[in-house]
N, C-alpha and C positions, 0 to 999 in steps of 0.2 A: 468424554475423550470418541473419537473417531476412530475406524475400523479401519487402518490402511493394509490395502492386499496385497501382500508377498509378490513378485512377479521373478524369483530366479528361477526361471523355468527354460526347458529345452523343448525340442518340435516333438507336436503329441507322436508321431511315430517314433522318435525315439523314445519315450518313456514305455512305449507297450510292450519295448523290444526287451524288458531288461531282465531277461533271463541270465541265470546262471553259465559260466564257462560249458560246464560240464553239462548241465541239464537245462536244454530249453525250452523256454516257455511255451504254453500252451495256450488256445484260444480260447475264452469262456465268456459268454453273452454280460454284456453292462448289470443285468441282473444279476448274476450268480455271482459275481468276481467282485477282489477287492474289498471283502471284509473287515481291512485295516484302512481302507479312505474311507472313513464318515461323513457323512452329508455336510457338517459344519465345518470341516477340512476347507481351506480354501483350495486348496489343487484338486477339490471332487470333481466339481463341470468340466476344465479341461480334459479328466486324466479317465473319468466315465464317455465324455466324448468321444474322445478316442480311442476309446471300448470299444461303443458302439459301431463307429468308423472301418473296426478291424486295421486301428493303426496300430497302438497298444497291446502289449502283454503280459501276463499277471504268470508268478510262477507256479508249479503244479498245483499245489494247494487252492489255488484261488485269490491267494494275496498278492500286494504289489510291493509292498515292503519300500516305503518310502525313504527310509534312511539309509538304506545300502547302498553304497560307493559304485559307483560306474566303472566297468573297466574298457580299456582301450577298442575291445573286440567287443564288446555292448553298444558302447558311443558310434563306433561305425556304423553298424546294421542299422541302428535306428536313423540315422543322417542320410544313409545311403535309401533309406525308403522316403522319407521326409523334402528329401530333395526329387525323388523319381532319377534318378542316375542309373543308366545304364549298368546292370548286374553279367552283363554278359564281357566285358572287359578282360579285356592279357591279365595274363597273373603277375600279380606287383612283385616285385625281387626284393624280397623279405622271406630268408631262410626258416623262422619261426612261425610261417604261415601254413599251413597243410590246407593243400585245394578242397581238399574233402570234411574241412569243416565247413559250421555252420554262418561262421561270419567271415569267410574266405572271399566271397562275391563281394561282399560292401566293401572291404578293405580293397580289392584290386579296383573298384568302380569310385573310389575317394581319391586314391593314390592316381588313377587318371585324368582325374580334374582337377588336381594339384589342391587339393583341402586339405586331406592330411599328410600326413610325413612321419618316417621314420624313425628311431631313435639317433643317436651318434654312433653304436656301434653297426649300425647296417642293419636290424633288429628292426620288427615292429613291438614288440612285446606287448602281444594281445591280453595276456592279464594285469597288465600294470594297470593302478585304478589312475584315472585321469583328473590329473589338477582344475582349479576351477579357471587359473589363470588360460590354460593349455585350454581350455574347452571356448574362454571366450574370444580368443585369436581364431580357433577352429571356425565358431559360428560367425564372425567378423568379417574373414574369408569365403565361408560357404555361400552366403547371403548377398555376397560385394558390397557391404555397407558403406557407404562413405565415412569418414573422419571426421569426426564431431571436437572441435577444441571451446570445449563448458566448462572444464571443471569437474571436479570430487571430491568427495570429502577424506576419503580412503588415506591414515597415516601409513599405510605400508605395501601405498604403491607408489613411488617413484618417479618422478621424470627423468626418462631413459632408460626405465626397464620398458625389457620387450615385448611385454603384454599391456600397459599402460596404454596407449593409444585405442586400444581395445575394450579395456575392463571401463575407459572414461567415454567412450563413443556407445558400448550398449547400458552404462549406466543413466546417459541424456536421451536416452534411448528408451528409457523406462524397464528395460529387459532384464536385467539384472539388480541386486542391492547388496551389500555388503554381510558378515556375520552381524557386526554391529552395527553401530550409529558410524564410523569410523575405521572402521576393517575392516577388508575386505575377504582376507585371509585366500591369496594367491597360490599357495601350495599347498590347502585344505583339498580334499578329495569333494569330487562333484557328486551329492547321491538322486538317487532316481526320482525322487517327488521334484526334484529342484532342472534336473534336469530335464523329466515330461513337458514341466511348467514354460520352460526356458526353451524347449523347441518348439510347442504351442503357440507363445507369443510373438516368436521370431519368425514364426511362417507365418503369423496371420500380420503382422507387419511388410514383411517384404517378400515372401514367398507368394501361393495360390492355393494351398492344399483348403482352407481353410475357409468358407462363405464368410462373405462379408456386408457387414448390414448396408441399408438404403437410405432412408431417412432418419434422420434423429433429432427427438423435441429435448431442450433446454430451459428447464425453469432459475430462476431467480429470486431471490428477494436483495434488497438494499436500502441504505441508508447511509447519510453525508449529513455532516455540519450538523451531530447533535451535542457541542458543546458543553457540555457538562448536566442539560437538560435533564434530569431522572425521574420529576418529579410524575411525570406518565410511562415511566418503565415500565412498569408492571404491564400496565398497557401493552406496549409494544412485546413484552412478553410473550403476551395473548392471541396478540397477532402472526406470530413467528410461529405457533404452537398452531392453530389452524389453517395456516397454509401448508405445512408440515404432513398436518392429519390430512392434507388432498395429496400433496404430490412431497413423499420424503424425501428423494430425491434431490429436492428444489438446492441450490447455493445459497449460502447468506452473505453476503458482504458488505464492507462498508468502507466508504471514499471520503473517510479522515476530518479530522478537525473532529475528534474527541473533546481535546480538550480546550482547555479555553472559555469563559461566562458566567462562572455562576457560580455562589456556595460553595457548591460540591466539589468544583475543579479545585479551589482552594484550598478548603478543605484538607481534600482527601488525594489532589494531583493525579487524578484520572484515576483508584484502585475502587472506587467504587461504581465510577464505570467498568469499570475491567470485570468486575464480579456478575456483574447483569449480561457484556457479552460472553463472558462463559456461560452463562446459566444459557446461553439463546443458542450454545454452540456454532459461532459465528466460521465461517468457512476461509476468511480470511480477508487483510485492511491492507490498504496504504494509508502516507500517511498527509496531513494535510500543512500547513505554515502553521498553523497554530500549533501542532506537536511542538513547535521549535520555539516558543513563546515564553523558556526559561534559560535558554543558552546562555545569558549574558549573567545569571546566578549565580552564587559561589558556587552553587553544589555543581551549575551545566545543564546537561541534558540528562544528570542521575535520576528524576523523578521518568523521564520517558523509556530510560534503561528499564528501568523497573516495572513500568506498562509494559514492556515487552515481552519481557524476561515472564511474566508474571499470564500472559495469554495463552488461554488453552486453541489456539490459531495461529498458522503462519503470517507474516507479513511480507506483502510483495511490495520492492521499491528499483526500481529499472535507471531511476535517471538521479539518483542523488547517492550522493558518494560521502561517506561515513568513517575514512579509513584515516581524520585526521582527528577523530573526537573519541578519546581515552576513554568513555560510558559508554560508545556505540558500537564500535568498528569490531570487536569483538564478538557482535549476534550478527554480525551480516555475513552471508553465505553469496561470492558472484554467482554463480553457477547456475543454471536451471534444474529443480527440482522435482521428480516424478514422487518422493517422499518426503515431503517436507517436514520438520519436526517443529512441534509446537512452544513458541516462543522467539523463532528465530524470524530473522529477515532474509529472504530468498528476490534474484533479479528477478525471477520468473517463479513459476511452478504450473506444473500440470496437474488438474483432477481428473481422472477416472471415474466417469461416471454410465452407469448401464452398457458396461465396455466402451464407452468410447470416448476418445482424450480428449479437456477441453483447457487448454492452452489459458495463463492470467500474467498480467505484467504490472505493474503500478508505476505512476507518475504525478510527482509532487512539483505544484508552479514553480518555477524560478525566480517568481516575484516576490518568495519567501526571503532570499536575501534583501529585499528593502523592507518587508511590512511584517517581520517574526525577528528572531534573535539564532540563526544556527550557529554564528559563531563560524567555529572550523567545516562544519558541513558546506558541499556545495554544492552546487544543479548543473547535470548537464542539458543539451538539448533537446526539447520533446521530441520535435520529429524525427530527427535524427535516432536517437535514443528507441523509439516507436519502430522506427525502420528495419534497426538492427536486431528487435525482440521477434519481428514479426519472421525475418528471415531465419533468425534460430530457430524459431519454433518449429519453423514448417520443416528445416533440414531433417526435425525430427518426427516428421508424419504427421504432427499436429495441424489439422486444418480448422480447428476454429478457436478463436481469440477474442480474448476480454480483456479490454486494458479497463482500468480499474485508477480512474483517475482523479488527482486535486488541480482541477486546473479552469471550471469556471467555465458554464455553455456558451458562454458569450462575452468574455472577459476581453480587456483588451488583449487583440490581438499582436501587439508589439512584444509582446512576453509569450503567450500561449492562453489556445481557448479549445475546447473540446470539439467545436464544429471545425474548425482548422484542422485538427486530427482525427477527426471523421474520413477527411480527404485521403489520406493515407494506406493505399489498398493492402487487404488482409487482416485489418482490424472488423470483424464482425459487429459487436456491442462495447459499447464505453459505457460505465458507470461511473458516474461522475460527481463530485463536488465543487465546494468555495463561493458559488455563486449563489447558492441558496436558492436556485432556482426549483419552482415545483413543476417537471412539465405531468399535465395530468394524461399527456398520450405521446409516446417514444417520437421520438425525431428522425428521418429515416435521410440518409445523404448519400445519395448515388452519382455522383461526380469529382474527377480529383481535381486537386490545383488548378488543373489547366482547363475543368469543364469539361474534360471528357467524361463518359460512362464506364462506372467502376463497378464492383459486387457492392451489395447493401451496407452499412454500417447503420444500429439502431442506436441511438445516444440514450441514455433514461438518467435522471436526477429526481431527490425524490423530497424538497424542499430544504428547512430547517431544524434543527431542537429535535426531535424526535418526533413530530408530529404527523407524519408520514409515514407507514411501511411500503417501500415501492415493490409491484412487483412485475417480472418481464418472461415472457415464456414465447420462445422462437421456436421455428421449424427450422431446418438443414437438410440439405440435398445430400445423395453419398459425396459428392465432392465439395462437403463444409462452407455453400453459399448458403445465405438466408433465403429462405422463400417464402417466410409466413410469420407476422408474431402478432403478439397481445400487450395490454402494459396496464397497469394502475396502480393508482396512490390509493392507500388502504389509511382511510381516518382511525388513525390509534386511540383517539379522545372517546369512539363510538365502541370498544371494546369494555369488557371486565376485565377487571385486574387479578393477571394469576394470585396466588391466595399464596403460593411461595414466595414469591417476588415481593409482591408487595410488604410479606414478614420481613425480609432480607433487607428492604429498603428503609424501615420504620428504623432501622440501629445506625443509619447514617440522616434518614430528615429528621430524627430528632436531636440531633447537633447543630443540625440547620439551623431549625428552627430558636436553639437557643444564643445561638449566636446571632444570628437576624437579629433580632430583640434588645441585645446589648448596644445601652446609649453611647453614644459617641462625645457626649456634652456639649452639642451645638443643634438648635432650634431654627427649622423657614419657618420663617413668618409666612411666607406662603409656600405653593409647589412651583419647584424649578424644572421644567418642562426641559423636553431634549425631541424637540420637534427633525421630523423625518421627510422626504416629498413625499411620501407613502401615504403618510398623513391626511392629507387633501388640500397645503398649501402650497407655499412657494420657498416657504424659510426651511432650513434645515441645520442642523448643529454641522452638515458637512458641506455648508455652502454659507452661512452669515455666522457673526456675532452674535453667540446667549448668554443669558445670566449665568447658565449653569457652569458656558465653558469659562465664563468672565472669572465665575467665585474661582473654581477647579486654578487656571493661570495665578489669579491673586495671593492664592495658598504658596505655591511651587516659588513665585519672587520671593514672598515674603521667607519660606525658609532658605531657602538661598542666601539672600542678604545675611540670616545667621552663620556663614559660613565665608562670605565672600561680603564684603561692602561693596564691592565697586559693580556688582549685579545689577545691571539697571532695566533689564527689560527677561521674561518667560514666554515659551511657547506652548502651545498644549495641540497635538495632533488633534483634531474630533474623531478617528478612528477609535482612538481610545477611551473617550467617552460614551459608555454602551447603551444607558439609560436616564432617569429621571428621576429627581427627589419630591416627594410627597412634603405636603404643609403639616408644620408639627416637627415633633422629636428625630433627628436625624442618626438610625441607627448604624453601628456599622457594618451592618448586614447592607443597608442601600447602599452606601462608601462601597462597598465592595464589588457589587451589582454593577455599580455606575463607573469602577475602575477597576476588571477586574486578573488585567493582567500582568500584576506584580509587575511593573517598570520600577526604576532607582531613577533616581533626581541627578542629574549630572549639569554645572555648567562650563560656557566653549566660551573662546575669545574667535573675534568675528569681526571684520572690516565693516564699513557702512556699506559699501558694497555687497559686499556677500549677503550681507541682510536682507537689501535689496531684490537679492537672486533670493532668496528665501521665498521672500513673500509674495512674488511675481509665481513660485512655484505653487503655495497654498492657494491665491486664485486663478488660478491658469484654467480652472472646469468650471468652473461659475458659467453660467447658474447648473449646473449639473456638480451633484454631488462628489466628492470628496474626500474621501478619507483621511488624505492629506493636509485636507482643509487646517489652517492655526487657527485657534484663540488665542487671545495677546495681552499679557497685562504689562506696562508701564513701559507701553508705544499705542501708538495709534497711524492710520494711515490711511489713504485715500486712494480708488483706482475708477478703472473704466473698464466695464466687462465688455464694452460693445467693440473694444481693441482685440488685435489680434494678442494670442498669450503668448508671452515674455514681455511686453510694451503697454502691462497695463496699470503699474502700478505710480502714480502720481507724488503724491506727496507722505513722508515720512516725519512723524516727530516722535522723538523717546523723551520723557524724564531724568534730568538731570538734576539730584539733588533737591527735587519738586519743582522744577520751573520745566516748563516741556521747551526743546531745542530743535530748530531741522536737524534731520538726521547725515552725517556728513560721510561721502562717500570711502576720505580718506582716514577717519579716524579708525579707534580699536574701541570696541564694547565687548563686556561680558553680558554674555544673556544665559538664563536658565532653561532646561526644556526636558522630557525624560530619556533616559541613554538608549532606550529601542530609537527616536527622530534622531538624537547626536550623533546615532553613527550610520547616518541616511536614511532611516525605514523613512517609506513612503515616497522614495524616490529623490531624495534631497543629497544628491550628489556634494549639495559643495557644502552637509555637515558632515559628508565622511569624507571629503578632503582636511576640513579641520582636524576630524578624528587620528586622518591619517598620520597629521602634518604633530600630531601631540598637543594639540591644542582644547581637549576634551578632560573635566575631569568629572570621574563617576561619585559622587559623594556617599553613597551605598545606601539612601534614603528608598522606602518603600514609597511609590507616589501614593496609594492610599491611607500608607499611614500619617504622610504630608498634609492631605486631606483631612486627615478626621481632627490632626491635631490644628487644626488653621481654624476649621469651625467650629471646633471647642475653645480656640483662643476667643473668637468673635462671640462665643453666644450666639443671640441671636443674628442669622443670613437675612437679607430682603432682596431678592431678584433683579438682576438691575443690566441693563446694558446702556452703553456710554460713549456710542457713535467711536467707538473704535475701531472699527470696520466697515466704512465705506463704500460704496458701488456709487461713483457719480450716475452711471445711468440708470438709475434705481430714483424716482421721486421722492418714496417714502424713505429716510432715512434719520425719524421723531425718533431720541431716546427715550425708554421706559421710564 
């Protein structure tokens, strides 16, 4: 658990002068004073620095008495000194302020400045205790702090209360906290320790007495797109520990997509990953698109909610609207937090590092609506959101800003990407994910969207599957501008496994090993490859018909026909086929690894013209890879990749009761696909429209179970392609 530094404090001057009304405090050197403020107390450094500067004093016995209440007289003297007010002001018109009293000059000065006022009966009430609400209002007026509309978590501070704006503003600036997480205690007395701490920090933020630092060095570690890959997590723990041994203040951030991709996720729904993230003491995480993969299941986003609730760190999410999701809405806080609670989501947060404040906000790609299952969760424009977050953080005096993003380094600009985001003024660092990009060296962006010069923005991303731990060291000048940086990707595989983490991993890996070895009932006569362009060839599961794609689609068609005999064809998006199948016994582990997303089987009513529109979408990016490329069964078609996208499909045939017929634009057909694709995933708007029109039936059958049942029924399966998808611009169209 991290130590959070409390910051409900007052000016350094004020704290020192908290003597009783009858016995003024005396000056004592810092070495000799305040035996009741021990070195491990969070106020120790501030109070002793103020004492050394001659700003604060204690009682005659040398104690400071942090818990004593502050009177209006004491508060007046402290405020007048910290603000350097004119102590020769004309006497204030308060009948109960004797001009010979030690606090009279301060009261006069504050009255003349309009900072503090008397009571309703015309008196000043110097011995009355000052409330927390009154003090917040005075501080805001004294330093002329601009109001901030950033929200707050205090149930006892209601809209319309005379002090609500002051409390909200000071809370947003990180200058006050509540008596507990949800209660401010506006009527409670201000204590001497809190008063001194707040005066010191307010003066630092808005005054001039305390010296401000010049250059500032920030270090961080980062991960992204780990996708349930835990086999090397004990080595990642070691890598993190080694960095922290060199730099204990280094932040550790994750840019999303912890969910989906391996048996660890299928079996433990993120809880295994979370145990190790808590062990590594992450500082913050944002959401990737795959965090929303389970939204269409019967439980909805329950697993995601449990993941968030169990985290010993906060989440940042600025462009995601959780308000309509029953599982997630109670975990989201719409305000900027300088004191974020573990297991909750914030639209932005501020971390204090070595006395400096660093703002962090989070962005998730809007493409999530197409490539995952967010259901009632929606996504706002990332550029607009980023500009709003930068303005809000800068309004709080935060001039070092990190965007923690799951947008992709160079992804489709029609949606979003980090290089475009970097053109927004005011973002210093982008810690990215989604595109699985290994940036061996950080990328610096120094121009805006018009090509005009701007302050530098540094982009980093660490690849995928936890193989690297990214590090970044950045130097800022006194204005919060990046002046220098260095980055490195640490190869986790080269580290020794942390013994404690390795022991914890075994309790998960033992279950996974048993699961991997469970036979499905099917046998592969030969290996079923799952080629990608990165393998060195031109054929990819995401641009061509494959034997594994055919096998999966055949299984979907076979199962769908059991429920609806009118189903004639099946489509499987290639992005949902994650790996290959080896020769020999097909295990459950292999199947779950091939199809890790837990999609369900659905049927859909479409016209022939709508099917052609979908096929145009499927082949629109060939020869480039596209996760939306459809593997098909019960249907074959030709296309010409030399033609413009949208005009490539040539001839489409569909199998009707054992005979092949030309697809008729005006006829209705029933096809099968997974629920993700049926709802418009991967940009299939034509399917989304059918879903909205009520033409989709979700059969509720898990895709991996459908595949398991099919290969078990077939017994032995042999990899075969059958010219189901033929590019007429390609001379080599022979089937295997």
